VEXDREN-2710 file (C-alpha; in Angstrom, 1 decimal):
% VEXDREN-2710
k/r/px/py/pz
1/MET/-37.8/52.4/-45.8
2/ARG/-40.5/52.6/-48.7
3/ARG/-37.6/52.9/-51.3
4/LEU/-36.0/49.7/-49.8
5/ILE/-38.8/47.9/-49.7
6/VAL/-39.8/49.0/-53.7
7/VAL/-36.2/47.7/-54.4
8/CYS/-36.3/45.1/-52.8
9/LEU/-39.9/43.9/-54.3
10/THR/-38.1/44.5/-58.0
11/THR/-35.6/42.4/-57.4
12/ILE/-37.7/39.7/-56.1
13/VAL/-40.0/39.8/-59.1
14/GLY/-36.7/39.1/-61.1
15/LEU/-35.7/36.5/-58.8
16/ALA/-39.1/34.7/-59.4
17/ALA/-38.9/35.4/-63.6
18/VAL/-35.4/34.0/-63.6
19/GLY/-36.1/30.7/-60.8
20/GLU/-33.6/29.4/-58.0
21/ALA/-30.0/28.6/-59.1
22/ALA/-29.5/24.9/-60.1
23/GLY/-27.4/22.8/-57.8
24/SER/-27.3/24.8/-55.5
25/PRO/-26.0/23.5/-51.8
26/ARG/-29.0/22.8/-49.4
27/PRO/-28.0/21.6/-45.7
28/ALA/-28.5/17.8/-45.3
29/HIS/-31.1/17.9/-42.5
30/ALA/-32.9/20.9/-44.0
31/ALA/-36.2/20.4/-44.8
32/SER/-36.1/23.3/-47.7
33/VAL/-34.3/25.5/-48.1
34/VAL/-35.0/28.9/-49.8
35/HIS/-33.5/31.5/-51.9
36/ILE/-33.9/35.1/-50.6
37/ILE/-33.3/38.7/-51.4
38/VAL/-31.8/41.0/-48.5
39/VAL/-32.1/44.9/-49.2
40/ARG/-30.1/46.5/-46.4
41/SER/-31.3/50.6/-46.7
42/ARG/-28.3/53.2/-45.9
43/THR/-30.0/54.3/-42.5
44/GLY/-29.8/49.9/-41.4
45/GLY/-33.1/48.6/-42.1
46/THR/-33.1/45.6/-43.7
47/VAL/-35.6/43.5/-45.8
48/VAL/-35.9/40.0/-46.7
49/ALA/-37.9/39.0/-49.2
50/ALA/-39.0/35.2/-50.6
51/LYS/-40.7/33.7/-54.1
52/VAL/-43.6/32.3/-53.0
53/ILE/-45.7/30.5/-55.4
54/ILE/-49.4/30.6/-55.4
55/HIS/-52.0/28.8/-57.9
56/GLY/-48.6/28.3/-60.0
57/ARG/-47.4/31.9/-60.3
58/ALA/-44.3/33.1/-58.5
59/PHE/-45.4/36.1/-56.1
60/PRO/-42.3/38.3/-53.5
61/PHE/-43.4/37.8/-50.2
62/LEU/-41.5/39.8/-47.4
63/VAL/-40.7/37.4/-45.1
64/ASP/-41.8/38.6/-41.3
65/THR/-40.5/36.2/-38.4
66/GLY/-42.2/38.9/-36.3
67/ALA/-45.6/39.4/-37.7
68/SER/-48.0/36.7/-36.3
69/VAL/-50.3/36.5/-38.9
70/THR/-49.9/36.4/-42.8
71/LEU/-51.1/39.5/-45.3
72/VAL/-51.7/39.4/-48.6
73/ASN/-52.0/43.0/-50.7
74/PRO/-55.5/43.6/-52.0
75/ALA/-54.3/44.3/-55.3
76/LEU/-53.1/40.5/-55.2
77/ALA/-55.8/39.2/-53.4
78/ARG/-57.9/40.6/-56.8
79/ARG/-55.7/39.7/-58.7
80/LEU/-55.6/35.8/-57.5
81/HIS/-59.9/35.8/-57.4
82/LEU/-59.1/35.1/-53.7
83/ARG/-62.4/34.1/-52.1
84/ARG/-63.2/36.8/-49.0
85/VAL/-64.0/35.0/-45.3
86/GLY/-66.5/36.6/-43.5
87/LYS/-66.6/40.2/-42.1
88/PRO/-64.0/42.8/-42.0
89/HIS/-62.2/42.8/-39.2
90/LYS/-59.9/44.9/-37.3
91/PHE/-56.3/44.8/-37.7
92/CYS/-53.0/45.7/-36.0
93/GLY/-49.2/45.8/-36.7
94/VAL/-46.5/47.9/-36.0
95/THR/-47.5/50.7/-37.9
96/GLY/-51.1/51.0/-36.4
97/CYS/-54.4/49.7/-36.5
98/SER/-56.7/49.5/-39.9
99/SER/-59.5/47.3/-41.3
100/ALA/-58.8/43.9/-43.2
101/ARG/-60.9/41.3/-45.0
102/ARG/-60.2/37.5/-44.8
103/VAL/-59.4/35.3/-47.6
104/ARG/-58.8/31.9/-48.3
105/LEU/-55.1/31.4/-49.1
106/SER/-54.4/27.8/-50.4
107/ASN/-52.6/25.8/-53.2
108/TRP/-49.5/27.7/-52.6
109/SER/-45.2/27.0/-51.7
110/ILE/-42.1/28.3/-50.9
111/GLY/-39.0/26.3/-51.9
112/GLY/-41.1/23.4/-53.2
113/GLN/-42.4/23.2/-49.7
114/PRO/-46.4/23.0/-50.1
115/LEU/-47.9/25.2/-47.6
116/PRO/-51.4/24.8/-45.2
117/SER/-54.6/26.1/-46.2
118/ILE/-55.0/29.4/-44.5
119/LEU/-57.4/32.6/-43.4
120/ALA/-54.8/35.4/-44.5
121/SER/-55.5/39.1/-43.7
122/SER/-55.7/41.7/-46.8
123/SER/-54.9/44.4/-46.3
124/PRO/-52.6/47.0/-48.0
125/ILE/-49.0/47.0/-46.4
126/ALA/-47.5/49.7/-45.4
127/GLY/-44.6/51.2/-47.5
128/THR/-45.9/49.9/-51.2
129/GLY/-47.5/52.1/-52.5
130/GLY/-50.0/48.9/-53.1
131/PHE/-47.4/46.4/-55.0
132/GLY/-49.4/43.5/-55.2
133/PHE/-47.1/40.8/-53.0
134/GLY/-47.2/39.6/-49.2
135/LEU/-45.8/39.6/-46.1
136/LEU/-45.3/35.3/-45.1
137/GLY/-45.7/36.0/-41.0
138/SER/-45.1/33.1/-38.0
139/ASP/-48.7/31.7/-38.5
140/VAL/-47.3/29.6/-41.5
141/LEU/-43.4/30.0/-40.7
142/ALA/-44.2/28.0/-37.5
143/GLN/-44.8/25.1/-39.0
144/PHE/-41.5/24.1/-40.0
145/GLY/-40.4/24.3/-35.9
146/ALA/-37.5/26.6/-37.5
147/VAL/-36.2/29.2/-39.0
148/THR/-33.0/30.2/-40.3
149/ILE/-31.9/33.1/-42.3
150/ASP/-29.0/33.2/-43.0
151/TYR/-28.4/36.9/-44.8
152/ARG/-24.7/36.5/-45.9
153/ASP/-25.3/33.5/-48.0
154/LYS/-28.9/34.5/-49.2
155/LEU/-30.3/31.4/-48.0
156/LEU/-33.7/30.7/-45.3
157/THR/-33.9/27.4/-44.2
158/LEU/-37.4/25.9/-43.0
159/GLY/-37.2/22.6/-40.4
END
């Protein structure tokens, strides 16, 4: 799974450098359509990542509709000088529990859609080797009302 995530992140970093394809069709009813990277492992695992803009700079974020909170890798939090808020807290996910810090995440967007200022958890994300990126959870995705992942056409529809 670690190789799958690294391949996905390497690919999305390339996408961030290139930008979204010009003239891509957008459904008329959608609030926002975002190009995504979909990587499938030989063992059947699938990872979806999207370009998130923070303070005008592009970063790869895994899209995780099953995660209740948004995570920011500590390397990315340091790089962006994100302000720590409060004391460390216990954070639990499918890989177990660890200590995390809360950081203020603001001035960010996905697919041209502004995202709300939030307190995200800053903790290493399992299997990534400390690569600076994040994980977009349902705490943010839920604001769109509907989230659709089109694996075939590699599109994330928000709204």
